[in-house]
N, C-alpha and C positions, 0 to 999 in steps of 0.2 A: 549682440555681443556674446551671448552664451555659446555660440558655435565656436568662437575663438577661445572662450574661457574653459570649455570642458576638457581638453587635453591637458592644460595646465592645472586645472582643478584635480584631475585624477593623479598626476604626478605629484602635486603637492600633498594630497591626501595620503598616497602610498609612502612617499619618501618621509613625510612628516610623521606617519604612524610607525615606520621602521625606526627612525631616530628616536621618536618619543618612547617606543617600547624599550629601547636600549637604556635610555636615560631612566625610565621608570624602574627598570630592573636594577640598575646601578644604585639608585636611591633607596629602593626597598631593601636591597642586600645590606647597605650600610646601616639603615634604620633597625633592622632586625638584629644586626651584629652590635647594636649600641655604639655605633661610630658616627653619630650625627656631626661630630666636629670635623669630619672629613668631607661633609657635603659641599662646602665652598670649593673644594678641589675639583669635584665633578662639574660644578657650574663654571669654573674657570676654564675647563677643557671644552665645554659646550660653547661658551662664549668665544673662545678662540676659533672653533670650527665655524661658527656662524660669521665671524669676522673674515675669515679665509674665504668662505663661500661668496660673500658680498663683494670682497675685494677682487675675486676672480671674475665676477659678473661685471664689475667696473672696468677691468682691464679688457675684457671681451668688447664691451660697448664702446670705450674710447679708442681702442686700437682700430676697430672697424671704421669708426667715424673719421679717422685720419687717412683712410685708404681711398683710392679712386673707385669709381662705380664698379669697374671690371674686377679689381682686387677685392672689393667687398663681396662680390658674388662668389669668388673663389674661396675667400676666407669663410663666409657663411656656409657654403656647401661642404667645405671640409669638416667644419665643426658639427654640421648636421649629421654627416656620416659617423663621426666619432660618438655624438650623442646617441645614435641608434645602437652602436655597439655597447655602450655603457648601459643603456636601459635594458637591452637584451640580456646582458650578463646579470643585471640586478634582478630581473624577473625570474631567471632560472635559480639564482642564489636564494632568493627568498622562498621560492617554491620548495627547495630542499630544506631550508633551515628553520622554517617557521615553528616546527615542533620542538626543536632542540635549542632555540635561541636562548632561552632563559637559563638553561644549565651552563651553557658555554660562557655567558656573561658573568654568572656567579663565580665560575672558576677563575676567570680573569680578575675579578674584583678581589677575591680571596688572595690571589698571589700579588696583586698590586698594593694591598694593605700592608703586606709584609716588607715592601721594598720602598716605601716612603711616598711623600706627597707628589713628587714629580712624576712618578710612574702612574699614579691614579689619574693625574691630569692628562698624561698622554693617552691612557686608556680610553677616557671619555672622549678626548679629542679625535682619536682615530675612529672610534665607534660612530661618532656623529659626522666627522669630516667628510667621509666618503659620500654619504647621502647628500650633504650640503653641496659638494662639488658637482655631483650628478644633477641635482636639482637646478643649480645655476646654469649649467650648460644647456640642459633640456629647455628651461624657460627662455634662455636667450635665443635658441633656435626657433621655438614656437613664436616668440615675439617678432623675430625677423620675418617669419612667414605671414604674420598678421598685419604687418605694416604699422599703420598709425593707430590701430585698435588698442584699447586698454584692456581688452578681454583677457589675455594671457596673465598679466599681473594680477588682475581682479580674481581670476579663477584660482590661481596659485594661493593667493592670500586667504581665500575662503577655504581651500583645502587644507592648508597648514593650520588655520584656526580650528577647523573641525577635528583634525587629527590630534591637536593638542587637547581638546575637550575629551575625545575618546580615550586618550592615554591617561588622562586624569581620572576618568571614570574607571578604567581598568586597574589603576593603581589603588583607588579607594574601594575596589571590589563592588562597585554599584553596576558595572556592566559586564557582560559576558559575551565574547565574540569568538566564533570559530576561526581563528587566524589562518589556518591552513586553507579553508574554503575562501576566505576573503582574499588572500593573496593569489589564489589560483584564478578566481574570477577576474579580479582587476588585472592580473597578468596577461590573460587572454585579450582583454580589451586594449591593453597597452601595446601588445604585439601588432594589432591592426593599426593603431595610431603611429607606431614606429615605422611601419611599412610606408605610410604616406609621408613621414618626415624624411625617410630615405629617398623617396622619389623626388621630393622638393629639393633636397640637398644635391642630388645628381643634376637636377635642372639648373641650379645655381652654378654648378661646376661646367655645365655646357655653356651657360651664358658667359662665364669667365674665360672660355676658350681652353679650359683644361681637358675637357672631354669633347669628343666629336659628336655630331648628329643633332645639333640644336635646332635644325630646321626639318629634321626627319620625323614627321608626326605620324604616330600610329593611330591616334584618335584626335579628331578636331570637330567637336560639336558646338563650337562657339557661335555658329551661325543659327542653330536650331534650339539652343538651351538658353534660357533667360538667366544670365549670370546674377542678376539681382533678385531672383526669386528666393523664397525661404528655404526650399529644398536644395537649390544649388549652393546657397550660402552655408547651409548646415553641412553638406558633404565637403565643401572646400575647407571650411573651418575645422572640422573634427578630423577628417581623413586626409586632408591635403590632396584630394583628387579634383583636377581642374578639367574644364571641358576640352582643352587641348593638351595632349601629353605626347611626348616623343616615345620612340621605340625603346630607348634605354630606360626611361621612367617606368613604362609598363612592364618590361621584362624584370627590372629590379623589384618592383612592387609585388608582381605575382610570384617571382622566385622566392623572395624573402618570406612572404606570407605562407607559402606552401611548405617550405623547409622548416622554418622556425615554429610555425603553429603545429605542424605534424610532431616535431620532437617534443614540443611543450605538452601536447595532449597525451602523448604516450608516457611522458615524464617518469622519472624514477620514482618509485613509491617512497613516501616519507619513511625515513628510518626511525626505529624505536629510539626513545630517549636513552641516553647513556646513563648508567647507574650513577646516582649521586655520590660524590666522594665523601669520605668520612667527615662529619661535621667538626669543624674547628672553630675556635673563637678568633676572628680576625684581629680583635683588639690585642690578643696576646703577641701578634707579630708586629705591632706598631713599633716603629723605631723610637729610640729615646728622643725626647724633645731637644731640638737644636735652637740656636739663637734665633729668635723670632724677628722676622722682617715685617714692616707695615703691611696690613691686609690687603691694601689696594694695589700694591706693587705689581703683583703677577697678573691680575685681571686687566690692569691698564696696559701692561706690556704685551699680552696676548692679543689685544685689540689693536694696539698701535702698530705693532711690527708688520702684520699683513697689510694694513692700510698704507704704511710707508712703502713697503715693497711694491704694492700695486701702483702707488704714485710714481715711483721711479720707473716701473715698467712702462707706464704710459708716457712719461716724460722722455725717456730715452728710446722708446720705440718709435717716436715720430722722426721722420726724415730730417736730417740736418743739412744745411748748406754750408760747405766748407769755405773758408776765406780763400781768395785767390789773388792773382796779380791785379793791380789797379791800372785801368786804361783810361786815358783822357778822351773826352768827347767834345769837340768844337770845331769850328771852321779852320782854326789856326793850329790846333794840337790834336787833330783826330788820330787816334791810335798810339799816342805817346805813352810809353810805358809797356807796350806790347812786345813780349819776347816769345820765341818759339816755345809753346807748352808741350808737356809730355802727353803722349797719346792716352785717350781715356776720357772720362766724364769730368769736365773742368768747370770751375766757377770763376768768372771775371767780374771784378767790381768796377762798373762803369761810372765814371765821374765826369759830370758836365762842367767843364772849366770855362765855358763860354757865357755869353749873355742872352742866349736864345734857347727856348725849349727845343730839344732835338730828338729825332729818331736815330737809333744806331743798329747796325746789322753786322753780323760776322758772315762774311761772304767768301766765296771762291772768286777772285777777281777775273778769272779767265772766262767763267761761265755765268757769273752773277748768281750762282746758286747760293741760297741763304741757309746758314746753319743755326742761327739764333737771332733774336731781335728784341729790343726794348723800344716802346713807344712812349712819347710824352715825358722824356727825362728833363726835369726842370733845371734851370741854372743853379749851380752850387749843390746839387744833390747827387747821391750815389745809390745805385741799385745794382743788384747782382743779376748777371746773365749766365745761365747754365747751358752748356753745349757739350756734345760728344765730339772729341777731336781724334782723328785718325790720320793716317798718311795723306798728305796733300798740301795745297797752298791755301793760306788764309790771309784775310785783310779785314780791316774795319772800314765800314761805310758810314759816315756821319751826315745826317740830313737835317740841319737847323731849320725851324719854321721860318718861311720867308727868305731863306738864305740859299746858298749853293751847296749841293751835295759834294762831299770830299771823301776820297778813298785813301786809306793809309798805305804805307809801304807794306808789301806782302812779305810773309815769312813762310818758310818751308818746314813741314813736320815729317820726319822720317817715319816709315812704317807702312803697313798694308792699308787697304781701304776698309770702309766699314761705317764711316760717319754718314748720317742721313742728312741730306740737304734738299731744299725746295727750290726748284727751278722757277724763277719769277715768270709771270705772264705779262703780256703787253696788251694795250687796248685792242690791237689788231687781233690778237689771239681770242679775245672775248667778243669780237665783232660778229662772228658767225652764231654763237650761242645767243647773243643779244637779238639778232635778227629773227631767230627761230621763236624766241620767247615773245617778242613783240607780235609776231604773227598769231601766236597762241592766245595773247591777250585781245588782239583785234577781233579774233573769231569769237572769244568769249563775250566781248562787249556787244557784238552784233546779236548773239543769242539773248543776252541780258535785256537789250532793247525790246525784243519781241516779248519776253516774259513780263517785263514791267508794264508794257501796253496791255497785256492780258489781264494782269493784276488790276490795273485801273478800270478795265471794262467790267470785271467781276464786281468790283465795289460799286461802280456806277449803276450796274444792273441789280444791285442788292443781293448778290449771290455771295454772302459773307463766308459760308462754309467752304465753297470752292475758292474764295479769296485766300483763306488760311493756307490751303494746300499750295496754291500758286505763289503765295508770298514766300513760302520756305523754298520752293524751287528756285526762285529768282535770287534769294538771298544766298543760297549755297552757291550759285553761279558766281555771284559777286565775290564771295569769300574765297573762291578757288583762284581768283586773280591777285592774290595777296602780295606777291613779289613786285607788282606794279604800283602799289599804293603811293609810294613816294613820288611818283610822276603825276599823280592825279590832281595835285595842288588842292584848291578849294573844293573840288568836286567830291572828294571823299567825305569831307564834313557835311556836304549837303545830302549825299546819297546814303551814308551810313552813320549819320550823326547821332549823338546821345544828348540826353536832357541834362547831364551833369554841368553845372556851372551856369546854366541859364537862370535868369531871375525868377521865372515862374515854373521852372522844372518842366514837367511833362506837358503842362498847359501853356507853355511859352510859344509865341508865334514863330520863333526861330528854330523850334524843335521840328525837324524835317526828316524825310528819308525813310529807310526800312524800319528803324526802331520806332519812329513815330507811328507808322502804320501798324506795326506789331503790337504797340501798346493799345491802340484802339481796337483792333480785331479781337484781342484776348481780354479786354476790359469792358466789353459790351457796349462800345460806342455805335451809334447808328451809321448807316452807310452814308448819309448826307454830310456827316462831319468828317468823313475820311475820303470823300471824293476828291476834293482839292489836293490834299497831300499826296494821293496816289497819282493824280495827273501831273503833279510837280515832280515827283520821282521819276516818272517816265520821261518828262522833259529834260531833267538833269542827266539822266543816263544817255539820252540822245545827244545832248551837248557834249558829254564826255567822249562819246563814240566819235564825234566830228573832230574834237580837239586832240585826241590822243596821238595820232600820227605825227603831229607837229610838236609835241611835248618832248622835252630833253630827258633822255633815259641814259644815265651814266653806266658805262660798261661795268665799272667796279662795284656798282650796286647789286648786281646779280649774286655774286658770292655771299654778300652780306645778308641778303634776303633768305638764303638757304637756312640760316639759323634764326633770323629775326621773326619770321612768320609764326613758327612754333613757339617761340618765346612769348609772343602775344597770346597765342592759344593757351599756354599754361597760365598766364597771368589773368586773362580776362574770361575766356570761354570755360576753362575747367574750374574756375571758382564761381561761376554763375554770375559774374559781375555785370555782364552785358545783356542779361535776360530781362526783357521788357514784358514777359507774360506768356511767351509761347513755350518755354521750357525746352528749346531746341538748340542749346549751347553744344551738345555733342554732335548734332548734325552739322553745325558750323565748324566744329573741330575736325569732323570728317572731311569737309570741303577744304580746309586749311591743309590737311594731309595730302589731299589729292593735288593741290597747287604746289606743294613742296615736292611732290614726287615728279611733277612735270618739269619743275625747275632743275632738279637733279638730273633728269633725262638730258636736258640740253647742255648741262655742264659735265656730264659723264665722261666724254672722251678726254677733257683736260684733267679731270680728277684721276682717271685710270692711269695716265702716264706718270702722275706725281705721287700717288698713294694707292697702289693696286689693291690693297686689302680694305680700303675704306668703304667703297660702295657695297661689297657684299655684306659687310657688317651693318651698314645703314639699311640696306634692303631687308635684312632680318629683323631689324628694330621696327621698321615701318610695317612689316607683316605682323609683328607682334601687337603693335598699337592698333593696327587695323582690325585684328580679331577682337580686341577688347572693345572697340567702338562698335563693331558689328553686333556684339552681344547686347548692346543697348538699343538696338534697333529691331522692332517687332511689328510686322504687319503695317508698315508705313508710318508708325509712330516711334518717337524717340524717348528714352527714359530721361527725365530732367536730371541734372547734375546733382541736385540736392536730394534726390530720391535714391541715389546709388547707395548700396550698403557700404560700410567703411572699407571692407576688403577690396571690393571692385573699384571704388574711387581711388584708393591708395595704389592699386595696380595700374590704372589709367595714368595717374600722375607720375608714377615710377617709370612706366614705359615711355612716357613723353619725355621725362627728365633724362633717361638713358639715351634716347634718340637725339636729344639736344646735345648731350655730351659728345656723342659720336659725330655729330655735325659741326662741333665747334671748330675743328681744324680747317674747314672749308675756306673761310675768309682769308686765313693765313696762307693757304696753299695757292689760292688764286688772286692774291693781292698784287695790284700793279704798283711796283716800287720804282722810286726815283733812282736813276743811275747817275754816276759821277760824269 
């Protein structure tokens, strides 16, 4: 965790020390001026600055959480670049100001004391607020890069606590630190870290589609570098350098480091302190006492106001669905209440006025193209349907469960084109892809039959080391056929069954198939006890190979499997839930990805005509996930899921989630819809 914590520790230490020094100087000036009664005003300003920084962090977090994955990449990348700019400016400012900071603050305090409590509050607020906002922004960007790791927050907390202790020691004059050298050394390290944050931010902008070149890699060492090793984890966590980097990332990293570090090292020599102004007694400038308000009013206000503003920003920053015209859905009243809408993004309140659960589609009645849909609309309920309307003809198609599909009267909307619609497919359209995929599965089952027979022979001959290798080969072959599982009926339970739910668990006689053999091979069972399960597995695979050509494979299942296979991967393989001892979940995930790639190949022509940009995006997602999986494969062995470091595991999960999000439209794009 320290690799993720170090950058945040350093920024917490630096920013905390900067803010702490300012507060210490403020307090010391007031104490020496015998104006202790004004100390609450300083703490009120400090409290307001802390509240503002925390509220800013909350706005960043909750705003990003309400965005889509692509928008999150863009949002995070933009803020990473801004954070680099702030940190760079802070490094140079403190490099110049370390020696003269005390004198400048004392001058401000002296002036503030003569102008009333409000000015002193503002002085301390502005002095600390900048550091607070910079800290919040930088911590948010480093936390985004670290994924699920608690390292950034832990490191920042340690840095802030340490800086508070140092400031207290400096205030009490029990410590002596050369601040110029301290800020120079930490500034140089921060410049290196900021270069990595810049590269990470630009990568996010590439992933979000804002910048080009997300597949143009200048360096790709993911196949030869162990992403889970201590040195790789350290480099990625501290410097944000990854095994695979695009040309834009490399150019930005090298360019920033070369230019900024050169200017910093040459740096302007610290100026000599300004002569101290004539000493005056700040207490002499104190304004006459005014009517006193309760002491708690201002502190409560300065904390509450930023929190309320942050809450409003989060609440109003979320997308809202505007109310629209209410349209009836039923066999008798389909489309009732539908009038020609204005062009643009429109919301329709779909009300099921019938007695059957229905599906409803906004369609072009001439081409059956679909602009929007709702599934499973229960009787008596209302749900919003949002669609973009442009020039063209529109109608509603209501499809009650067990009833007859009805299409409403069409309306004409004036204006140009631009609305995106999905041209529905028929069973005939999917017949060709289905035939090609069935041939792929048939070939895979033939290979699987030979592999399971080899596995059974290994075990019978007591070659258990060889059996472990051949087990993984056969299991990966079976996993790559994932899109056909729905047609395998009871064979899947026999071939790839699990012990969950069985009365005797892993010792139950009903526990068969790959996982039964996996458990025995990796838990020291003798060959004699595994011979029968291995022979039964080979027999079940042979029976499936014989039965498969006669099994019913629904054409509409193919588009669904494009998403569902990797959903299971994320739920079972990437959690380690299906591991029975071999630690090869990532190998199975790799086979699942190969099977998904094959399925997309046969569906490619249909997807390209309906969503031309979908497959290039998905291909880039697959390549990204493939590199991460390859990084866990070394010399024939796979890193177990639970042994991945937090950063690598978060990246695999994130890449899978991103791929799933981009695959989500496939079932809708290739859905076989009922027609009127």
